[in-house]
N, CA, C and O of each residue as an XYZ file, in Angstrom:
696
protein
N      39.614    260.752    -21.717
C      39.244    262.058    -21.213
C      40.435    262.999    -21.362
O      41.557    262.668    -20.980
N      40.174    264.159    -21.916
C      41.240    265.139    -22.130
C      41.611    265.837    -20.830
O      40.767    266.046    -19.958
N      42.880    266.192    -20.715
C      43.335    266.929    -19.546
C      42.903    268.387    -19.685
O      42.516    268.839    -20.762
N      42.978    269.108    -18.569
C      42.661    270.537    -18.605
C      43.585    271.263    -19.572
O      43.143    272.129    -20.327
N      44.871    270.910    -19.549
C      45.843    271.581    -20.426
C      45.491    271.367    -21.894
O      45.577    272.298    -22.695
N      45.097    270.154    -22.250
C      44.715    269.875    -23.638
C      43.477    270.684    -24.034
O      43.398    271.221    -25.139
N      42.519    270.760    -23.117
C      41.302    271.522    -23.406
C      41.591    273.014    -23.526
O      41.057    273.680    -24.413
N      42.434    273.542    -22.638
C      42.791    274.964    -22.702
C      43.478    275.268    -24.029
O      43.160    276.260    -24.685
N      44.411    274.421    -24.420
C      45.109    274.622    -25.701
C      44.138    274.538    -26.877
O      44.288    275.264    -27.860
N      43.145    273.655    -26.779
C      42.137    273.549    -27.841
C      41.303    274.836    -27.917
O      41.011    275.328    -29.007
N      40.924    275.372    -26.759
C      40.153    276.630    -26.735
C      40.977    277.742    -27.356
O      40.474    278.517    -28.170
N      42.240    277.818    -26.972
C      43.116    278.859    -27.519
C      43.315    278.682    -29.020
O      43.619    279.639    -29.733
N      43.140    277.444    -29.495
C      43.236    277.172    -30.921
C      41.934    277.416    -31.673
O      41.863    277.208    -32.885
N      40.890    277.864    -30.945
C      39.631    278.210    -31.605
C      38.491    277.239    -31.376
O      37.400    277.460    -31.902
N      38.692    276.169    -30.611
C      37.654    275.170    -30.359
C      36.799    275.587    -29.170
O      37.174    275.350    -28.022
N      35.654    276.207    -29.436
C      34.780    276.696    -28.372
C      34.120    275.547    -27.605
O      33.763    275.718    -26.439
N      33.953    274.398    -28.229
C      33.365    273.239    -27.548
C      34.250    272.757    -26.406
O      33.755    272.197    -25.428
N      35.549    272.973    -26.525
C      36.476    272.548    -25.471
C      36.219    273.333    -24.191
O      36.362    272.792    -23.095
N      35.842    274.596    -24.317
C      35.555    275.381    -23.116
C      34.267    274.882    -22.461
O      34.133    274.925    -21.238
N      33.340    274.420    -23.259
C      32.106    273.848    -22.719
C      32.420    272.640    -21.834
O      31.793    272.448    -20.792
N      33.390    271.832    -22.254
C      33.815    270.677    -21.450
C      34.403    271.153    -20.120
O      34.127    270.568    -19.073
N      35.208    272.206    -20.162
C      35.785    272.759    -18.934
C      34.695    273.302    -18.006
O      34.766    273.129    -16.789
N      33.698    273.952    -18.580
C      32.589    274.485    -17.772
C      31.866    273.336    -17.079
O      31.597    273.410    -15.880
N      31.553    272.286    -17.812
C      30.859    271.142    -17.209
C      31.716    270.486    -16.129
O      31.197    270.039    -15.107
N      33.009    270.430    -16.353
C      33.935    269.806    -15.405
C      34.015    270.592    -14.103
O      34.109    270.002    -13.027
N      33.979    271.926    -14.194
C      34.208    272.766    -13.018
C      32.968    273.482    -12.497
O      33.069    274.274    -11.560
N      31.818    273.227    -13.073
C      30.605    273.940    -12.682
C      30.286    273.799    -11.191
O      30.025    274.797    -10.519
N      30.303    272.590    -10.677
C      29.961    272.370     -9.265
C      30.992    272.961     -8.310
O      30.609    273.653     -7.367
N      32.308    272.712     -8.519
C      33.281    273.306     -7.600
C      33.241    274.839     -7.603
O      33.390    275.472     -6.558
N      33.039    275.421     -8.774
C      32.974    276.885     -8.873
C      31.776    277.397     -8.085
O      31.894    278.366     -7.335
N      30.636    276.760     -8.247
C      29.441    277.197     -7.515
C      29.629    276.989     -6.013
O      29.168    277.807     -5.218
N      30.300    275.907     -5.615
C      30.538    275.649     -4.189
C      31.389    276.756     -3.564
O      31.124    277.188     -2.442
N      32.398    277.205     -4.281
C      33.249    278.278     -3.762
C      32.458    279.576     -3.648
O      32.542    280.276     -2.639
N      31.699    279.887     -4.677
C      30.884    281.113     -4.648
C      29.839    281.037     -3.533
O      29.588    282.028     -2.847
N      29.243    279.883     -3.356
C      28.243    279.694     -2.302
C      28.882    279.849     -0.930
O      28.274    280.410     -0.018
N      30.088    279.360     -0.783
C      30.795    279.489      0.486
C      31.029    280.958      0.837
O      30.873    281.353      1.992
N      31.396    281.751     -0.139
C      31.670    283.172      0.115
C      30.382    283.962      0.304
O      30.297    284.808      1.195
N      29.382    283.692     -0.527
C      28.174    284.522     -0.553
C      27.030    284.009      0.312
O      26.245    284.797      0.839
N      26.934    282.683      0.458
C      25.850    282.127      1.262
C      24.491    282.153      0.600
O      23.491    281.861      1.255
N      24.420    282.489     -0.659
C      23.145    282.576     -1.374
C      23.280    281.836     -2.699
O      24.151    282.152     -3.510
N      22.416    280.852     -2.914
C      22.504    279.993     -4.093
C      22.381    280.786     -5.395
O      23.134    280.552     -6.341
N      21.450    281.705     -5.440
C      21.210    282.453     -6.682
C      22.375    283.388     -7.008
O      22.806    283.473     -8.158
N      22.876    284.082     -6.002
C      24.049    284.930     -6.219
C      25.249    284.084     -6.627
O      26.033    284.480     -7.490
N      25.385    282.920     -6.004
C      26.500    282.027     -6.326
C      26.424    281.581     -7.788
O      27.455    281.448     -8.448
N      25.223    281.353     -8.291
C      25.063    280.984     -9.701
C      25.493    282.129    -10.614
O      26.155    281.909    -11.629
N      25.112    283.352    -10.248
C      25.514    284.524    -11.038
C      27.027    284.701    -11.021
O      27.639    284.963    -12.057
N      27.629    284.558     -9.843
C      29.080    284.704     -9.728
C      29.786    283.595    -10.513
O      30.832    283.830    -11.117
N      29.221    282.406    -10.503
C      29.817    281.292    -11.259
C      29.883    281.630    -12.740
O      30.912    281.433    -13.387
N      28.791    282.135    -13.267
C      28.784    282.521    -14.679
C      29.798    283.626    -14.940
O      30.517    283.593    -15.939
N      29.854    284.589    -14.056
C      30.800    285.688    -14.185
C      32.241    285.172    -14.153
O      33.088    285.643    -14.912
N      32.514    284.211    -13.280
C      33.868    283.655    -13.171
C      34.258    282.935    -14.461
O      35.395    283.056    -14.916
N      33.329    282.191    -15.051
C      33.635    281.491    -16.300
C      33.870    282.477    -17.443
O      34.761    282.270    -18.267
N      33.086    283.535    -17.498
C      33.282    284.557    -18.537
C      34.648    285.219    -18.359
O      35.383    285.416    -19.327
N      34.977    285.560    -17.114
C      36.273    286.176    -16.825
C      37.412    285.235    -17.216
O      38.400    285.662    -17.813
N      37.272    283.971    -16.881
C      38.307    282.984    -17.220
C      38.458    282.870    -18.733
O      39.576    282.829    -19.248
N      37.344    282.819    -19.439
C      37.402    282.702    -20.900
C      38.109    283.910    -21.510
O      38.950    283.772    -22.398
N      37.755    285.088    -21.019
C      38.360    286.307    -21.562
C      39.856    286.400    -21.260
O      40.615    286.970    -22.043
N      40.275    285.842    -20.131
C      41.674    285.937    -19.720
C      42.484    284.681    -20.018
O      43.654    284.594    -19.646
N      41.875    283.719    -20.682
C      42.550    282.454    -20.982
C      43.877    282.634    -21.736
O      44.831    281.911    -21.449
N      43.968    283.573    -22.689
C      45.251    283.743    -23.377
C      46.393    284.149    -22.436
O      47.561    283.930    -22.758
N      46.073    284.729    -21.296
C      47.099    285.141    -20.349
C      47.530    284.043    -19.389
O      48.463    284.236    -18.610
N      46.863    282.891    -19.432
C      47.220    281.776    -18.551
C      48.504    281.133    -19.065
O      48.523    280.511    -20.127
N      49.571    281.294    -18.293
C      50.882    280.811    -18.748
C      51.015    279.299    -18.683
O      51.663    278.699    -19.542
N      50.413    278.676    -17.681
C      50.514    277.219    -17.513
C      49.113    276.614    -17.607
O      48.382    276.609    -16.616
N      48.731    276.113    -18.760
C      47.388    275.537    -18.907
C      47.090    274.395    -17.928
O      45.927    274.102    -17.651
N      48.126    273.762    -17.414
C      47.929    272.642    -16.493
C      47.318    273.098    -15.166
O      46.748    272.277    -14.447
N      47.424    274.386    -14.824
C      46.867    274.901    -13.566
C      45.522    275.601    -13.783
O      45.141    276.460    -12.987
N      44.813    275.252    -14.829
C      43.535    275.883    -15.121
C      42.571    275.795    -13.937
O      41.956    276.798    -13.574
N      42.428    274.612    -13.329
C      41.478    274.424    -12.229
C      41.741    275.365    -11.056
O      40.854    276.133    -10.682
N      42.931    275.325    -10.468
C      43.211    276.243     -9.358
C      43.100    277.715     -9.765
O      42.658    278.546     -8.972
N      43.499    278.037    -10.994
C      43.402    279.411    -11.508
C      41.935    279.840    -11.552
O      41.602    280.951    -11.141
N      41.067    278.973    -12.045
C      39.635    279.261    -12.115
C      39.047    279.426    -10.712
O      38.194    280.287    -10.495
N      39.497    278.611     -9.766
C      38.992    278.716     -8.394
C      39.396    280.052     -7.768
O      38.614    280.656     -7.034
N      40.603    280.509     -8.054
C      41.044    281.812     -7.540
C      40.199    282.932     -8.139
O      39.800    283.861     -7.437
N      39.931    282.838     -9.438
C      39.079    283.835    -10.093
C      37.701    283.845     -9.435
O      37.156    284.908     -9.136
N      37.151    282.673     -9.214
C      35.816    282.559     -8.620
C      35.788    283.189     -7.237
O      34.886    283.962     -6.914
N      36.765    282.859     -6.437
C      36.824    283.395     -5.074
C      36.927    284.927     -5.103
O      36.236    285.611     -4.347
N      37.794    285.462     -5.979
C      37.942    286.912     -6.078
C      36.640    287.576     -6.541
O      36.229    288.600     -5.995
N      35.999    286.985     -7.550
C      34.744    287.553     -8.071
C      33.663    287.514     -6.988
O      32.904    288.473     -6.845
N      33.581    286.424     -6.228
C      32.575    286.308     -5.171
C      32.819    287.342     -4.073
O      31.877    287.953     -3.569
N      34.074    287.533     -3.707
C      34.397    288.544     -2.694
C      34.023    289.934     -3.201
O      33.483    290.746     -2.449
N      34.307    290.208     -4.466
C      33.924    291.502     -5.059
C      32.408    291.694     -5.002
O      31.930    292.768     -4.637
N      31.656    290.655     -5.362
C      30.199    290.749     -5.337
C      29.711    290.954     -3.907
O      28.794    291.742     -3.674
N      30.309    290.258     -2.955
C      29.899    290.386     -1.550
C      30.152    291.811     -1.051
O      29.325    292.373     -0.333
N      31.281    292.387     -1.426
C      31.585    293.768     -1.024
C      30.576    294.747     -1.619
O      30.070    295.635     -0.932
N      30.294    294.569     -2.907
C      29.315    295.458     -3.551
C      27.951    295.323     -2.891
O      27.270    296.315     -2.634
N      27.566    294.093     -2.624
C      26.261    293.832     -2.012
C      26.197    294.450     -0.617
O      25.192    295.051     -0.239
N      27.286    294.294      0.145
C      27.341    294.849      1.498
C      27.264    296.376      1.445
O      26.568    296.991      2.252
N      27.967    296.977      0.507
C      27.972    298.428      0.393
C      26.622    298.974     -0.043
O      26.267    300.101      0.303
N      25.866    298.185     -0.801
C      24.561    298.622     -1.282
C      23.456    298.416     -0.246
O      22.440    299.110     -0.284
N      23.645    297.465      0.684
C      22.581    297.099      1.620
C      22.488    298.097      2.773
O      23.504    298.463      3.363
N      21.277    298.534      3.090
C      21.124    299.369      4.278
C      21.395    298.529      5.528
O      21.198    297.314      5.509
N      21.841    299.160      6.607
C      22.240    298.435      7.808
C      21.147    297.536      8.360
O      21.439    296.420      8.790
N      19.902    297.982      8.361
C      18.849    297.175      8.955
C      18.535    295.907      8.162
O      17.880    295.005      8.685
N      18.990    295.822      6.913
C      18.688    294.633      6.117
C      19.824    293.613      6.107
O      19.715    292.580      5.448
N      20.915    293.888      6.829
C      22.033    292.943      6.853
C      21.674    291.796      7.772
O      21.427    291.991      8.962
N      21.647    290.586      7.207
C      21.343    289.372      7.963
C      22.417    288.341      7.680
O      23.087    288.417      6.650
N      22.595    287.374      8.579
C      23.589    286.349      8.312
C      23.206    285.557      7.065
O      22.019    285.375      6.796
N      24.201    285.077      6.290
C      23.898    284.335      5.077
C      23.194    283.017      5.378
O      23.450    282.370      6.394
N      22.306    282.641      4.474
C      21.628    281.360      4.599
C      21.837    280.579      3.321
O      22.067    281.150      2.255
N      21.755    279.295      3.437
C      21.916    278.421      2.284
C      20.530    278.148      1.709
O      19.682    277.559      2.380
N      20.301    278.569      0.483
C      19.033    278.314     -0.189
C      19.169    277.013     -0.971
O      20.200    276.765     -1.596
N      18.145    276.197     -0.935
C      18.178    274.922     -1.620
C      16.986    274.839     -2.566
O      15.980    274.210     -2.240
N      17.092    275.474     -3.743
C      15.945    275.548     -4.642
C      15.551    274.209     -5.248
O      14.388    274.014     -5.600
N      16.486    273.292     -5.377
C      16.197    272.024     -6.035
C      15.515    271.029     -5.101
O      14.778    270.151     -5.549
N      15.766    271.172     -3.796
C      15.246    270.203     -2.847
C      15.941    268.866     -2.979
O      15.380    267.848     -2.572
N      17.156    268.827     -3.541
C      17.841    267.563     -3.797
C      18.596    267.019     -2.591
O      18.940    265.838     -2.567
N      18.860    267.853     -1.592
C      19.581    267.372     -0.417
C      18.613    266.684      0.524
O      17.566    267.233      0.864
N      18.974    265.457      0.950
C      18.126    264.804      1.932
C      18.382    265.421      3.307
O      19.273    266.256      3.462
N      17.615    265.016      4.282
C      17.689    265.635      5.601
C      19.083    265.508      6.218
O      19.568    266.458      6.834
N      19.726    264.370      6.066
C      21.066    264.163      6.617
C      22.099    265.085      5.999
O      22.957    265.619      6.702
N      22.025    265.277      4.695
C      22.967    266.159      4.018
C      22.709    267.615      4.386
O      23.652    268.395      4.519
N      21.454    267.987      4.549
C      21.127    269.351      4.976
C      21.679    269.601      6.374
O      22.178    270.688      6.667
N      21.586    268.586      7.241
C      22.091    268.685      8.603
C      23.612    268.886      8.586
O      24.148    269.713      9.324
N      24.293    268.116      7.733
C      25.747    268.235      7.620
C      26.137    269.612      7.060
O      27.057    270.248      7.573
N      25.450    270.066      6.023
C      25.746    271.374      5.444
C      25.501    272.493      6.464
O      26.269    273.452      6.540
N      24.441    272.362      7.231
C      24.166    273.350      8.275
C      25.299    273.365      9.301
O      25.679    274.431      9.786
N      25.836    272.202      9.632
C      26.957    272.122     10.580
C      28.196    272.780      9.987
O      28.918    273.484     10.693
N      28.452    272.560      8.703
C      29.622    273.153      8.047
C      29.518    274.673      8.057
O      30.527    275.360      8.216
N      28.324    275.199      7.889
C      28.168    276.666      7.868
C      28.437    277.286      9.234
O      28.643    278.496      9.325
N      28.440    276.482     10.300
C      28.724    276.991     11.645
C      30.227    277.066     11.937
O      30.635    277.634     12.950
N      31.048    276.494     11.053
C      32.501    276.525     11.256
C      33.040    277.935     11.064
O      32.427    278.744     10.368
N      34.190    278.238     11.680
C      34.848    279.520     11.389
C      35.177    279.600      9.891
O      35.364    278.576      9.234
N      35.245    280.809      9.371
C      35.434    281.042      7.929
C      36.595    280.253      7.345
O      36.435    279.606      6.310
N      37.754    280.289      7.980
C      38.935    279.624      7.411
C      38.728    278.110      7.318
O      39.130    277.488      6.335
N      38.109    277.525      8.329
C      37.851    276.080      8.314
C      36.741    275.739      7.318
O      36.815    274.726      6.622
N      35.718    276.585      7.254
C      34.617    276.353      6.312
C      35.135    276.355      4.880
O      34.719    275.527      4.068
N      36.045    277.285      4.562
C      36.604    277.349      3.212
C      37.328    276.065      2.843
O      37.108    275.516      1.764
N      38.192    275.581      3.732
C      38.958    274.382      3.381
C      38.058    273.165      3.285
O      38.285    272.307      2.432
N      37.043    273.064      4.135
C      36.110    271.933      4.071
C      35.319    271.974      2.764
O      35.163    270.951      2.098
N      34.820    273.161      2.398
C      34.042    273.283      1.162
C      34.882    272.908     -0.056
O      34.425    272.167     -0.926
N      36.103    273.420     -0.115
C      36.957    273.130     -1.265
C      37.394    271.670     -1.283
O      37.446    271.052     -2.346
N      37.705    271.119     -0.124
C      38.214    269.745     -0.072
C      37.115    268.724     -0.325
O      37.285    267.820     -1.143
N      35.988    268.858      0.370
C      34.973    267.809      0.320
C      33.791    268.117     -0.598
O      33.231    267.198     -1.195
N      33.407    269.360     -0.724
C      32.275    269.692     -1.584
C      32.738    269.887     -3.024
O      32.030    269.507     -3.957
N      33.926    270.479     -3.215
C      34.426    270.704     -4.570
C      35.388    269.605     -5.009
O      35.717    269.520     -6.192
N      35.846    268.763     -4.084
C      36.659    267.606     -4.436
C      38.118    267.897     -4.755
O      38.747    267.133     -5.488
N      38.665    268.970     -4.231
C      40.061    269.307     -4.496
C      40.987    268.585     -3.535
O      40.602    268.252     -2.414
N      42.207    268.347     -3.982
C      43.219    267.775     -3.105
C      43.650    268.844     -2.104
O      43.397    270.033     -2.299
N      44.304    268.405     -1.034
C      44.794    269.355     -0.029
C      45.773    270.330     -0.682
O      45.767    271.522     -0.373
N      46.607    269.824     -1.578
C      47.582    270.677     -2.273
C      46.868    271.750     -3.100
O      47.265    272.914     -3.080
N      45.816    271.360     -3.825
C      45.053    272.334     -4.620
C      44.356    273.364     -3.732
O      44.319    274.550     -4.058
N      43.805    272.902     -2.607
C      43.145    273.830     -1.680
C      44.162    274.855     -1.185
O      43.871    276.050     -1.123
N      45.350    274.380     -0.836
C      46.403    275.287     -0.365
C      46.749    276.310     -1.441
O      46.945    277.487     -1.141
N      46.823    275.871     -2.672
C      47.162    276.786     -3.767
C      46.030    277.793     -4.022
O      46.289    278.979     -4.230
N      44.799    277.328     -4.006
C      43.651    278.203     -4.254
C      43.573    279.301     -3.189
O      43.290    280.459     -3.496
N      43.827    278.919     -1.935
C      43.694    279.866     -0.835
C      45.003    280.572     -0.483
O      45.054    281.376      0.448
N      46.053    280.265     -1.232
C      47.380    280.839     -0.979
C      47.829    280.587      0.468
O      48.279    281.494      1.169
N      47.692    279.339      0.880
C      48.123    278.912      2.213
C      49.069    277.728      2.060
O      49.141    277.112      0.997
N      49.785    277.418      3.119
C      50.660    276.260      3.117
C      49.853    274.972      3.239
O      48.750    274.971      3.786
N      50.411    273.875      2.726
C      49.737    272.578      2.815
C      49.538    272.197      4.286
O      48.488    271.674      4.659
N      50.552    272.462      5.119
C      50.445    272.168      6.545
C      49.325    272.948      7.211
O      48.625    272.423      8.077
N      49.156    274.196      6.810
C      48.094    275.034      7.359
C      46.727    274.468      6.991
O      45.832    274.383      7.832
N      46.578    274.085      5.735
C      45.303    273.523      5.276
C      45.020    272.209      5.998
O      43.888    271.965      6.415
N      46.032    271.365      6.149
C      45.862    270.087      6.847
C      45.413    270.324      8.288
O      44.506    269.650      8.778
N      46.047    271.277      8.963
C      45.687    271.597     10.350
C      44.261    272.149     10.426
O      43.510    271.804     11.338
N      43.885    273.010      9.463
C      42.530    273.560      9.459
C      41.489    272.461      9.224
O      40.417    272.485      9.828
N      41.801    271.507      8.355
C      40.893    270.383      8.136
C      40.754    269.549      9.407
O      39.656    269.118      9.761
N      41.866    269.328     10.080
C      41.840    268.556     11.324
C      40.974    269.254     12.377
O      40.151    268.619     13.035
N      41.166    270.548     12.524
C      40.352    271.310     13.481
C      38.877    271.299     13.075
O      37.992    271.196     13.925
N      38.625    271.405     11.784
C      37.244    271.385     11.297
C      36.582    270.043     11.602
O      35.412    270.007     11.982
N      37.310    268.948     11.443
C      36.749    267.619     11.754
C      36.352    267.536     13.224
O      35.286    267.021     13.562
N      37.224    268.049     14.097
C      36.929    268.022     15.533
C      35.693    268.871     15.831
O      34.802    268.440     16.564
N      35.639    270.084     15.259
C      34.479    270.959     15.489
C      33.193    270.336     14.937
O      32.149    270.364     15.589
N      33.284    269.773     13.720
C      32.086    269.164     13.128
C      31.587    268.000     13.977
O      30.384    267.847     14.184
N      32.507    267.187     14.464
C      32.117    266.064     15.321
C      31.367    266.596     16.545
O      30.332    266.054     16.933
N      31.894    267.648     17.141
C      31.269    268.255     18.315
C      29.890    268.829     17.974
O      28.928    268.627     18.716
N      29.799    269.537     16.860
C      28.526    270.142     16.429
C      27.488    269.066     16.139
O      26.328    269.196     16.530
N      27.901    268.013     15.461
C      26.964    266.962     15.056
C      26.543    266.060     16.213
O      25.477    265.447     16.165
N      27.377    265.975     17.255
C      27.025    265.127     18.397
C      26.071    265.822     19.351
O      25.335    265.171     20.092
N      26.087    267.179     19.329
C      25.178    267.933     20.201
C      23.760    267.846     19.672
O      23.535    268.054     18.480
N      22.796    267.544     20.536
C      21.412    267.558     20.054
C      20.988    268.983     19.705
O      21.334    269.934     20.406
N      20.249    269.116     18.633
C      19.770    270.429     18.155
C      18.707    270.953     19.106
O      17.792    270.230     19.499
N      18.847    272.226     19.469
C      17.888    272.822     20.424
C      16.906    273.685     19.691
O      16.020    274.275     20.309
């Protein structure tokens, strides 16, 4: 399996198939980040595509190909925030509702839906680190880099999130 750096260098050398490998490798984590920011599966899919296009267009400016993954996650997060701002500015006040997680595939079983619902109840900072760490599969170090936070901060936020999730999941649903 080729490393991200090898694939980035191949893309820069004209191999468009190498970028396809990168897209397949990062498709789920990118969508997870967009979903975390936007709360809407369809918008998250659009933002994911936009993030990949932006990354492809800006690939020649990436100084360290080895950091492609965290760089792509930062692009995704920025693009999702931009889309959320535009959407908020366009929406009339009476139509603003809390974000919901749409599950068009029906692939999550009841237990996973319950866990995802619990994660969405976490404070934003904790929800972000949980989504990146467990849903997108990033290391704590990568999560810290993506969110521009210290490793200790991310570790503490994960610890607090575990305590909150345990509390949320132990309470019977009313």
